N, C-alpha and C positions, 0 to 999 in steps of 0.2 A: 504494500500500500504506500503510495507516495503521499508524504505528509506535508502539510502547510501550516503556518501559524498566522493567526490574525493579529492585528495591532493591539487588541485588548489582551490577548495572551502574552504578548511581548511586554506590555505595560505591567502585567501581574508579575512576570519574571523579574523585572527591574525592581519592583517593590519588595519582593522577597530577598533579592540580593542586598538591598539597603538594610534589611533586618540582619543579614549576615554581617554586613560591614559595621553598622552602628551598634548592634546588640552583642555581637560575638567577636568583633575585631578581625574579621576575615580580610586578608590582603589581596586575595585573588579568587574570583568565583566565575564559573562558566556553566551555562545551561545548554546542553546538547540535545538535539533530536536525532533519533536513529533514522536511517534511510536505507531501505533495501536497494541494492544495485540491480537493476533489471538485466544488464548485460554482463554482470560479474558472476563468478562461480558461486554456487549455493552456500559455500562456507565463508563468504566474505560479506561484510556490511560496512556502512559508512556512518561516521558521526559528523553531524553538521552543527557547528557552534551557532546558537541562536542569540544569546545575550552574554556579553563578557564584561566583567568589572575588574579592574579599571579598563576602559576602552583602549588604552594605550597598549594593552597586552595582546591585542588581536593578532599582531604580527608574529608573536611568539608561538601561537598555536600551531603554525605550520611546521615548527621544529619539535612539536610534542613536548612543550615546556612542562606539562603536568605529568609527563611520563606515564600516559595512560596505557593500560594493557591492550594488546591487539584483540579486537573483538572477533568472535566467531559466531556461527549460527546458534550454538547452544546458549551462548551469552545473551543473544537477542531474545530468545523465546522462552526461557525458563528461569525464574528467579532462584529456584533452589539449586541451580547449577552455577550460580555466580561464584567466583573464586572466594574461598574462605581465607581471611587474613591470618597470617601466622601470629602467635603470641610472642611475648618477650623471650621465652625459652627456646623459640625456634621450632616448636612442635605445633601440630595443627590444633587450633582452638575449637573445641566442640561444645564448650559451655558458655561462650561469649554470647549474650542475648542478641547482638547485632551482627553476628558472624556471617549470616546469610544475606545481609542487606547492605554491606559496605565493604570497601576495599581500601585499606590504608597503605599509603606509600610514604616512607620516610618519616612517619610519625606526625607530620604536620599537614597532611592532605587527606581529604575524605572524598571518596567517589561513591555516590548513591545512585542505583538504578531507579528509573521512573517506570515501575512495572504495574501493569493492569491486566488481570486475568491471564497470567503467564506470558504476556507479551510486553517486551521492553520498549517503552515509548521514547526513552532518552536517558540522559545522565545529568545529575547535579554534581559538579566538582567544585570543592571549595578548599582553600588552604590559607594558612597563616604561618609566618616565619619566626614570630617572637616566642611562641610557646606551643606545647602540644594540646590537643583537645581533651577535655575531661569527659566523664560519662554524661553529665547533665548537658553539656554543650552538644555532644553528639546526638542526644535525644532531641534537642531543639532543631538541629540540622535535619534529622529524620522527619520531624513534623513539617518542616518547610518542603522537603522532598515529596511528602504525601500530598501537600497542598498543590504543588506543581503537577503531580500525577493526575489528580482529579481534574484540575483545570485543563490539562492537556487532552484528556480523553473527551471532556465536554467540548473543547474547541474542535477536536477532530470530528465529533459527531455533528457539530454545527456545519463544518465544511462539507461533510458527506451529504447532509440534507440540502445544502445549497447547490451542490453538484447535481443531485437528483432533481431539484427544482429546475435548474438550468436545462437539463436533458429533457425534462417534461415540456418546457417551453419550446425547445427546438422541435420536439415531436409535434406539438400543437401547430407550430408554424408550417411544418411540412404537410400536416393533414389539411390545414387551411388552403395551402397552395393546390393540393390535389382537388379539394372540393371546388375551389374557385375555377380551376381549369375545366373540370367536368361540367360545372354549371354553365360556363361560358359556351362550351361546345353544344350544350343542350338547347341554348337559346335560338341558334340559327335555324335548325330544322323545325323548331316549334313555331317560329315566326312564319316560315314558309308554309307550314301546315295550316296555320290560321288564315293566311292569305288565300290559299287554295279553297278553304271552306267558304270564305266570303265571296270569292268569285263564283263558286257553284251556286250560292244563294241568288246572286244577280242573274245567272243564266237560266235558273230553273223557274218555271211558271208557278204562280200560286196554286196550291192543290196538288202539285206533283209529289208523289210519294217519297222521292229522294230529297225534297227540300228540307224535310224534318231531319234527315241524316246530316245534311250540310250544316243546318243550324246547330245540331248537337256537336259537330266538329268545332265550330267557332266557340260555342259555349264552353266546352271542355278545354279548349286552347286558352281562353281567357282565364279559366280557373287555374290552369297550370302556371300561367304567367304571374298570377297573384301569389301563388304558393312560392314561386321562385323569388319574388320580391321579398316576401316574409323571411325566406330562408337566408337571403343575402343579409338582412338586418341581424339575424341571429349569429351568423358566423363572421360578420365584419368587425373583428376585434381590432383595436388600434393600440399602438405602443403604450399610450397613457393608461390603458385599461390594466396593464401589468405593472404599472409604476409602484404600486403598493407592495409588490412582492420583492423582498430584499435579495439582492445578489451581491457577490463580493465587491467591495468598494476599492477605489484606486489606492487608498491609503493603507490597505492591508499589506502586511509583510509576508511574502511567500518564501519559505525556506527552499523548497523545490517543488515544482508542479509540472504536470504535463498538460498541455493545451491541445485538445483535439480540434483540428480545424473542421468547421462545419462544411461538409461536402454539399455540392449543389443539389438541391432537392430533386428527386426523380419524379417526374410528373407523368400522370396517366394520359399521355397524348395519343392522338390517332397514329396508327402505323407502328406503335412501339413493338419491337421484336420482329417486324416484318422486313424482308430483304428488299433492296431497291431493284427496279426493273426498267427496261427501256420502254418508253411510252410516247404517244403523240399528245401534245398540249391540247389539241382540239377535242380529243376524247375526254380529257379531264374537265375542260371548260364547259362543254356542251350541256351536261345535266345541270350545272350550276346556273347557266344562263337562262334555263327554263324557269327556275325558281326566281331568279333575279328579275326577269321580265315581268312576272306576276306581281312582285312587290313594287317594282317601278310603276306599273300601271295603276296600282292602288294609291300610290303616293304622288301621282301626276308627275312622274319623271320620265325622261326619254333615255333609254338604254341602247347604245350603239355598239355593236360587236364587229370587229374587223379581224377575221382569222383567215389568213391566206392558206391555200391548199399546198400540199407537199412540203410542209415544214419538216425539218430534220427531227429525228427522235431525240429525246432528252432522257437522262438517267435520273430517276426519282423514286421515292416511296409514294405509291399512288394514294393511299389513305391520308398520309401526311400532307401531300401536295394539295389534295382536295380541301383539307382544312385551311391551308394557307390562303388559297384563293377565296374560299368562303368567308374568311375573316376580313380580308381586304375589300372584297366586293360589298360585304355587309356594312363596313365603315363608310364606303362611298355612298351607299343608299341612305345611310342614317344621317350623314352630315351634309347631304345635298338638299337644299330647300326645294319646295314644290315649284315646278316649272323648270328645274335645272336639268342638266344632262350628265350622263356617265358614258365614257368611251373606253372600251376594252380592245386593245390592239396587241395581237400576237405577231411574232416574227422579228422582234428586235434582235440585233446581233452585236456581239463584241467578243473578240478573242475566240475562245472555245465555249462560249456561253450563248444560250438563246433566252430571250426575255419576253415577258408579257407586261405591257404598260396599262395601268388602270388609272384613268384620269377623271376627276369629278369637277363640278363647278361650285363647290362649297366655299366657305369663307377662308379656307387656307389654314395653315398651321404657323403660329408665330415663331420667330427664330429661337426664342428662349425655350420653347417646347420641343422644337426639332432636336435639340441637344439631348433631350431625355427620352425621345421616342424609342420605344422598345423596353423601357423599364417597367417592371410589373407594377400595376395599380397606379401608374402615373397618367393623369389625364390633362394636367395643365389648365388652360383657360376653359376647356370643355367641362371641367368639373363645376364651373359657375353657371352652366346652362341647364335647361330642363331636359336635354337629350340624355337618355339613360345610357349607362356604360359602366364598365368595371376597370378599364385601363389594362385589360389582359389580352385583347385580340391581337395587336401588333406584336406584343411580347411573345405570345405563343407562335405566331407566324414566323417571327425572326428565329426563334429557337429551332423550329422544325426545318427551316431552310438551311440553317447552318449545319444541321445534322446531315443534310444532303449535299454538302460542299457547295451550296449556292449562296446567294446574298440578296438582300432587299435594299434598294436605293429609294430615297424619298426626296421629292422636290416640291417646294412650296414657296412661291407660286408655281402652278403646274407648268410643265414643259410645253404641252401642246396648246397652241392658241386657237386651234380649230373650233373648240367649244367654249373656251374661257373668255373672260372680259375683265377689264379693270375693276368692275363692280363684283365680279365673281372670280377671283384669282385661282381658286381651286388648288388641288394637290395631285401630284402624280406619284404612284408607287410602281416601281419596276421590279419584278421578280425575275432574278437571273438563275438559270439552271444549267449545269454542265451538259453539253451535247454528247450523246451516246457515242462511244468509240466503235469504229468498224461497222 
């Protein structure tokens, strides 16, 4: 177990040392914590000085000024196996009441193990050079060692609980990312389903038996959207919601600790675990354009698609690429006001990449927001509007494209002036994919 010490425990150690100095006349005292060496042989351990008095003696510790015995694994784990000090006659002392709890060196030094449940937490070493310790003084030093032992184990338990709390918070953040991503992916097909239901209602005459079915589709779609809205409110925790949960502060003193770097959360995204394949962009775009046309019609938008024939194959994950285009087209539909246009052009070329440009006539993206585009949950100025969103769509699309060795370029104002105007500068997203080899 890697051990650390809080600032409170360090302060307690210093207070106990002052008792040794002022009450017992100690000239040198050190509190060590034991540290198992992860990469060392099993019979080796390390002592780490935590608090030293006087502080000018710190440099002497490297030369073993206190003549400490070399620790071994038995010394670390069992109090009853701690070396028994010899008596004045040179024979082993079996009647000394403190023979199993201290180790005297030279008559003026005392070394007391800080032991809890057969586990050695550290050492208290104290010495004085003007006289030897008497029995009463040794008892007082033992009481100080017991105080430090209790404080040490309580401090370690506090550290363990904080580590568990931190791990739980990391787990909650990963779970929230998973839920956010799944919910975002659920919205697009739900929107399309609701739109198809409304179009059916318009096309079916009153009294038609299928009209009730179409109305049920719209009604249940509305119900699902309401449930999604409520679910978002439940899982949308903010950092300030966790502010009351105490984590290690910057002023805490760590003797030694391992910091596990938080790996990038694994998201349940489309195409996870599936192999990439050669495909035509037209085959991926065509089903999406059917849904997009229906939504554009409902929102009074004009959707223009320019997909030349005989485009080269690209290498991609089909499910992932479908999600990428779905997210970007959905954004274009969402942020383009009524009466606007959306232009989808395939056949862009550069180096060994083929691209698809998606241009809208929306308000555009401010420069300060372009710098953060792709960050999870970042919406910028759009967060101040009534347009619903989670700030996840472009982030998911960017992550998926990068997994396919492609890239996404964003231009605002839009590149294509064919549909844009100064009043509607718009935005252009270009999705670049590697052209299939051979």
